[in-house]
A tleap script that builds the chain and sets N, CA, C and O, in Angstrom:
source leaprc.protein.ff14SB
mol = sequence {
  NMET ASP THR SER LYS VAL THR GLU TYR ALA
  HIE ALA LEU TYR ARG ALA HIE GLY ASN LYS
  ALA GLU ALA GLU ALA ALA GLN ARG ALA LYS
  LYS HIE GLU ASP ALA GLY ASP ALA ASP GLU
  ALA LYS GLN TRP ARG ALA VAL GLN LEU ALA
  ILE ARG GLU LEU ARG GLY ALA HIE GLU CSER
}
set mol.1.N position { 10.105 7.761 1.653 }
set mol.1.CA position { 9.301 6.426 2.867 }
set mol.1.C position { 10.246 5.601 4.127 }
set mol.1.O position { 10.917 4.583 3.958 }
set mol.2.N position { 10.122 6.145 5.031 }
set mol.2.CA position { 11.220 4.478 5.691 }
set mol.2.C position { 10.213 3.047 5.560 }
set mol.2.O position { 9.137 2.722 5.058 }
set mol.3.N position { 11.453 2.375 6.451 }
set mol.3.CA position { 9.394 0.769 6.576 }
set mol.3.C position { 8.742 1.062 7.381 }
set mol.3.O position { 7.558 0.880 7.098 }
set mol.4.N position { 8.915 1.462 8.336 }
set mol.4.CA position { 8.520 1.893 9.597 }
set mol.4.C position { 7.298 2.441 9.469 }
set mol.4.O position { 6.248 2.055 9.981 }
set mol.5.N position { 7.561 3.727 8.477 }
set mol.5.CA position { 6.105 4.359 7.499 }
set mol.5.C position { 5.692 4.374 7.127 }
set mol.5.O position { 4.699 5.099 7.077 }
set mol.6.N position { 6.376 2.794 5.834 }
set mol.6.CA position { 5.199 1.722 4.546 }
set mol.6.C position { 4.610 0.614 5.782 }
set mol.6.O position { 3.608 -0.004 5.425 }
set mol.7.N position { 5.020 0.361 6.908 }
set mol.7.CA position { 3.438 -0.441 7.732 }
set mol.7.C position { 2.975 0.035 8.247 }
set mol.7.O position { 1.767 -0.091 8.043 }
set mol.8.N position { 3.276 0.797 9.123 }
set mol.8.CA position { 2.281 2.319 8.921 }
set mol.8.C position { 0.760 2.467 8.172 }
set mol.8.O position { -0.318 2.062 8.607 }
set mol.9.N position { 1.023 3.146 6.969 }
set mol.9.CA position { 0.151 3.172 6.191 }
set mol.9.C position { 0.032 2.230 6.137 }
set mol.9.O position { -1.074 1.969 6.610 }
set mol.10.N position { 0.753 0.966 5.663 }
set mol.10.CA position { -0.249 -0.265 5.600 }
set mol.10.C position { -1.589 -1.041 6.424 }
set mol.10.O position { -2.530 -1.671 5.941 }
set mol.11.N position { -1.229 -0.687 8.007 }
set mol.11.CA position { -1.691 -0.940 8.155 }
set mol.11.C position { -2.368 -0.246 8.400 }
set mol.11.O position { -3.450 -0.819 8.275 }
set mol.12.N position { -2.583 1.021 8.798 }
set mol.12.CA position { -4.474 2.018 8.428 }
set mol.12.C position { -5.480 1.809 7.663 }
set mol.12.O position { -6.689 2.020 7.568 }
set mol.13.N position { -3.857 0.916 6.703 }
set mol.13.CA position { -5.363 1.150 4.822 }
set mol.13.C position { -6.354 -0.089 5.639 }
set mol.13.O position { -7.561 -0.241 5.825 }
set mol.14.N position { -5.132 -0.829 5.986 }
set mol.14.CA position { -5.876 -2.320 6.114 }
set mol.14.C position { -7.137 -2.504 6.690 }
set mol.14.O position { -8.042 -3.140 6.150 }
set mol.15.N position { -7.252 -1.596 8.490 }
set mol.15.CA position { -7.642 -1.543 9.170 }
set mol.15.C position { -9.326 -0.278 8.573 }
set mol.15.O position { -10.295 0.011 9.276 }
set mol.16.N position { -9.161 -0.018 7.719 }
set mol.16.CA position { -10.183 1.046 7.369 }
set mol.16.C position { -10.860 0.460 6.132 }
set mol.16.O position { -12.059 0.512 5.859 }
set mol.17.N position { -9.533 -0.302 5.193 }
set mol.17.CA position { -10.363 -0.524 3.849 }
set mol.17.C position { -10.321 -2.337 4.265 }
set mol.17.O position { -11.203 -2.880 3.601 }
set mol.18.N position { -9.794 -3.057 4.881 }
set mol.18.CA position { -9.310 -4.567 4.883 }
set mol.18.C position { -9.383 -5.660 4.015 }
set mol.18.O position { -8.984 -6.749 4.426 }
set mol.19.N position { -9.656 -5.592 3.318 }
set mol.19.CA position { -8.916 -6.579 2.547 }
set mol.19.C position { -9.020 -6.457 0.953 }
set mol.19.O position { -8.521 -7.135 0.054 }
set mol.20.N position { -9.775 -5.445 0.946 }
set mol.20.CA position { -9.399 -4.278 -0.351 }
set mol.20.C position { -8.573 -3.068 0.331 }
set mol.20.O position { -8.908 -1.964 -0.097 }
set mol.21.N position { -7.822 -3.066 1.054 }
set mol.21.CA position { -6.689 -2.459 1.286 }
set mol.21.C position { -5.388 -1.615 0.027 }
set mol.21.O position { -4.822 -0.529 -0.094 }
set mol.22.N position { -5.463 -3.361 -0.904 }
set mol.22.CA position { -4.683 -3.549 -1.573 }
set mol.22.C position { -4.527 -2.720 -2.271 }
set mol.22.O position { -3.713 -1.798 -2.298 }
set mol.23.N position { -6.050 -3.273 -3.463 }
set mol.23.CA position { -6.549 -2.326 -4.097 }
set mol.23.C position { -6.439 -0.622 -4.258 }
set mol.23.O position { -6.034 0.119 -5.154 }
set mol.24.N position { -7.075 -0.391 -2.774 }
set mol.24.CA position { -7.024 0.965 -3.105 }
set mol.24.C position { -5.832 1.755 -2.587 }
set mol.24.O position { -5.813 2.982 -2.497 }
set mol.25.N position { -4.371 0.549 -2.100 }
set mol.25.CA position { -2.854 0.832 -2.550 }
set mol.25.C position { -2.597 0.976 -3.968 }
set mol.25.O position { -1.950 1.945 -4.366 }
set mol.26.N position { -3.173 -0.148 -4.998 }
set mol.26.CA position { -2.534 -0.180 -6.000 }
set mol.26.C position { -3.089 1.294 -6.736 }
set mol.26.O position { -2.134 2.018 -7.015 }
set mol.27.N position { -4.057 1.719 -7.003 }
set mol.27.CA position { -4.966 2.711 -7.407 }
set mol.27.C position { -4.351 4.064 -6.886 }
set mol.27.O position { -4.827 5.032 -7.479 }
set mol.28.N position { -3.548 4.334 -6.065 }
set mol.28.CA position { -3.071 5.676 -5.922 }
set mol.28.C position { -1.764 5.293 -6.225 }
set mol.28.O position { -1.124 6.258 -6.643 }
set mol.29.N position { -0.999 4.064 -6.167 }
set mol.29.CA position { 0.177 4.026 -7.375 }
set mol.29.C position { 0.023 4.753 -8.022 }
set mol.29.O position { 0.525 5.851 -8.260 }
set mol.30.N position { -1.181 3.831 -8.609 }
set mol.30.CA position { -1.189 3.894 -10.241 }
set mol.30.C position { -2.116 5.773 -10.647 }
set mol.30.O position { -2.690 6.077 -11.693 }
set mol.31.N position { -1.954 6.508 -9.594 }
set mol.31.CA position { -2.543 7.692 -10.152 }
set mol.31.C position { -1.316 8.372 -9.946 }
set mol.31.O position { -1.200 9.337 -10.702 }
set mol.32.N position { -0.704 8.257 -9.453 }
set mol.32.CA position { 1.406 9.031 -9.558 }
set mol.32.C position { 1.815 8.118 -10.254 }
set mol.32.O position { 2.590 8.571 -11.096 }
set mol.33.N position { 1.650 6.720 -10.358 }
set mol.33.CA position { 2.330 7.212 -12.059 }
set mol.33.C position { 2.048 7.208 -12.706 }
set mol.33.O position { 2.774 6.814 -13.619 }
set mol.34.N position { 0.419 7.712 -13.070 }
set mol.34.CA position { 0.366 8.317 -14.169 }
set mol.34.C position { 0.503 9.754 -13.903 }
set mol.34.O position { 1.508 9.851 -14.607 }
set mol.35.N position { 0.357 10.769 -13.539 }
set mol.35.CA position { 0.733 11.917 -12.907 }
set mol.35.C position { 2.732 12.598 -13.385 }
set mol.35.O position { 3.061 13.761 -13.615 }
set mol.36.N position { 3.498 11.535 -13.378 }
set mol.36.CA position { 4.952 11.206 -13.558 }
set mol.36.C position { 5.633 11.344 -12.297 }
set mol.36.O position { 6.825 11.607 -12.136 }
set mol.37.N position { 4.621 11.108 -11.287 }
set mol.37.CA position { 5.431 10.992 -9.914 }
set mol.37.C position { 6.059 10.157 -9.165 }
set mol.37.O position { 5.676 9.958 -8.013 }
set mol.38.N position { 7.359 9.391 -9.798 }
set mol.38.CA position { 7.751 8.251 -9.885 }
set mol.38.C position { 8.076 7.662 -8.466 }
set mol.38.O position { 7.828 6.530 -8.049 }
set mol.39.N position { 9.001 9.229 -7.509 }
set mol.39.CA position { 8.463 8.289 -6.195 }
set mol.39.C position { 7.673 8.386 -5.118 }
set mol.39.O position { 7.985 7.971 -4.001 }
set mol.40.N position { 6.542 8.977 -5.430 }
set mol.40.CA position { 5.162 9.072 -4.542 }
set mol.40.C position { 5.072 7.461 -5.232 }
set mol.40.O position { 5.545 6.660 -4.427 }
set mol.41.N position { 4.713 6.963 -6.181 }
set mol.41.CA position { 4.223 5.839 -6.838 }
set mol.41.C position { 4.856 4.923 -6.447 }
set mol.41.O position { 4.318 3.840 -6.676 }
set mol.42.N position { 6.491 4.848 -5.566 }
set mol.42.CA position { 6.687 3.535 -5.956 }
set mol.42.C position { 6.996 3.592 -4.153 }
set mol.42.O position { 7.651 2.839 -3.432 }
set mol.43.N position { 6.229 4.793 -3.863 }
set mol.43.CA position { 6.082 4.588 -2.441 }
set mol.43.C position { 5.191 3.565 -2.019 }
set mol.43.O position { 5.507 2.566 -1.372 }
set mol.44.N position { 3.771 3.950 -2.527 }
set mol.44.CA position { 2.517 3.132 -2.717 }
set mol.44.C position { 2.654 1.853 -2.717 }
set mol.44.O position { 2.237 1.030 -1.902 }
set mol.45.N position { 3.483 1.662 -4.026 }
set mol.45.CA position { 4.072 -0.026 -4.383 }
set mol.45.C position { 4.669 -0.661 -3.296 }
set mol.45.O position { 4.563 -1.856 -3.020 }
set mol.46.N position { 5.026 -0.182 -2.954 }
set mol.46.CA position { 5.327 -0.602 -1.120 }
set mol.46.C position { 4.683 -0.654 -0.686 }
set mol.46.O position { 4.134 -1.648 -1.162 }
set mol.47.N position { 3.913 -0.202 0.292 }
set mol.47.CA position { 2.255 -0.501 0.717 }
set mol.47.C position { 1.820 -1.221 0.729 }
set mol.47.O position { 1.560 -2.018 1.630 }
set mol.48.N position { 1.505 -1.163 -0.687 }
set mol.48.CA position { 1.228 -2.264 -1.446 }
set mol.48.C position { 1.156 -3.524 -1.306 }
set mol.48.O position { 0.159 -4.244 -1.240 }
set mol.49.N position { 2.644 -3.868 -1.244 }
set mol.49.CA position { 3.304 -4.768 -1.065 }
set mol.49.C position { 3.302 -5.718 1.059 }
set mol.49.O position { 3.387 -6.887 1.435 }
set mol.50.N position { 3.194 -4.722 1.609 }
set mol.50.CA position { 3.185 -5.261 3.335 }
set mol.50.C position { 1.618 -4.510 2.902 }
set mol.50.O position { 1.479 -4.813 1.717 }
set mol.51.N position { 1.146 -4.187 3.070 }
set mol.51.CA position { -0.635 -4.218 2.939 }
set mol.51.C position { -0.579 -6.452 2.295 }
set mol.51.O position { -0.698 -7.246 3.229 }
set mol.52.N position { -0.432 -6.990 1.026 }
set mol.52.CA position { -0.365 -7.957 0.312 }
set mol.52.C position { 0.361 -9.303 1.749 }
set mol.52.O position { 0.023 -10.435 2.095 }
set mol.53.N position { 1.251 -8.507 2.097 }
set mol.53.CA position { 2.586 -9.764 3.208 }
set mol.53.C position { 1.451 -9.595 4.291 }
set mol.53.O position { 1.222 -10.707 4.767 }
set mol.54.N position { 0.327 -8.227 5.094 }
set mol.54.CA position { -0.291 -8.065 6.155 }
set mol.54.C position { -1.466 -9.193 5.720 }
set mol.54.O position { -1.745 -9.887 6.698 }
set mol.55.N position { -2.174 -9.537 4.601 }
set mol.55.CA position { -3.403 -10.000 4.164 }
set mol.55.C position { -2.518 -11.810 3.985 }
set mol.55.O position { -3.018 -12.914 4.201 }
set mol.56.N position { -1.750 -11.619 3.734 }
set mol.56.CA position { -1.344 -13.779 4.375 }
set mol.56.C position { -1.137 -13.846 5.298 }
set mol.56.O position { -1.611 -14.884 5.762 }
set mol.57.N position { -0.365 -12.990 6.345 }
set mol.57.CA position { -0.439 -13.305 7.623 }
set mol.57.C position { -1.999 -13.492 8.423 }
set mol.57.O position { -2.396 -14.241 9.315 }
set mol.58.N position { -2.642 -12.394 7.598 }
set mol.58.CA position { -3.824 -12.747 8.573 }
set mol.58.C position { -4.748 -13.738 7.826 }
set mol.58.O position { -5.909 -14.073 8.064 }
set mol.59.N position { -4.199 -13.973 7.207 }
set mol.59.CA position { -5.181 -15.426 6.403 }
set mol.59.C position { -4.485 -16.784 6.629 }
set mol.59.O position { -4.727 -17.657 5.795 }
set mol.60.N position { -3.711 -17.056 7.577 }
set mol.60.CA position { -2.795 -17.875 7.882 }
set mol.60.C position { -3.258 -17.981 8.829 }
set mol.60.O position { -2.773 -18.735 9.672 }
savepdb mol mol.pdb
quit
């Protein structure tokens, strides 16, 4: 997943879940890690990080 898609997913999750979006991305990453899908898990961890950065920008 390219950077623009990560950002797009992060914004969409943040709009849908607000401050719970980061936890939602973490849950999805964990689900893929548990299933042995490292690539998908890595992408969700990137989305999680983007949401964390988004939240920081909104809290400033």
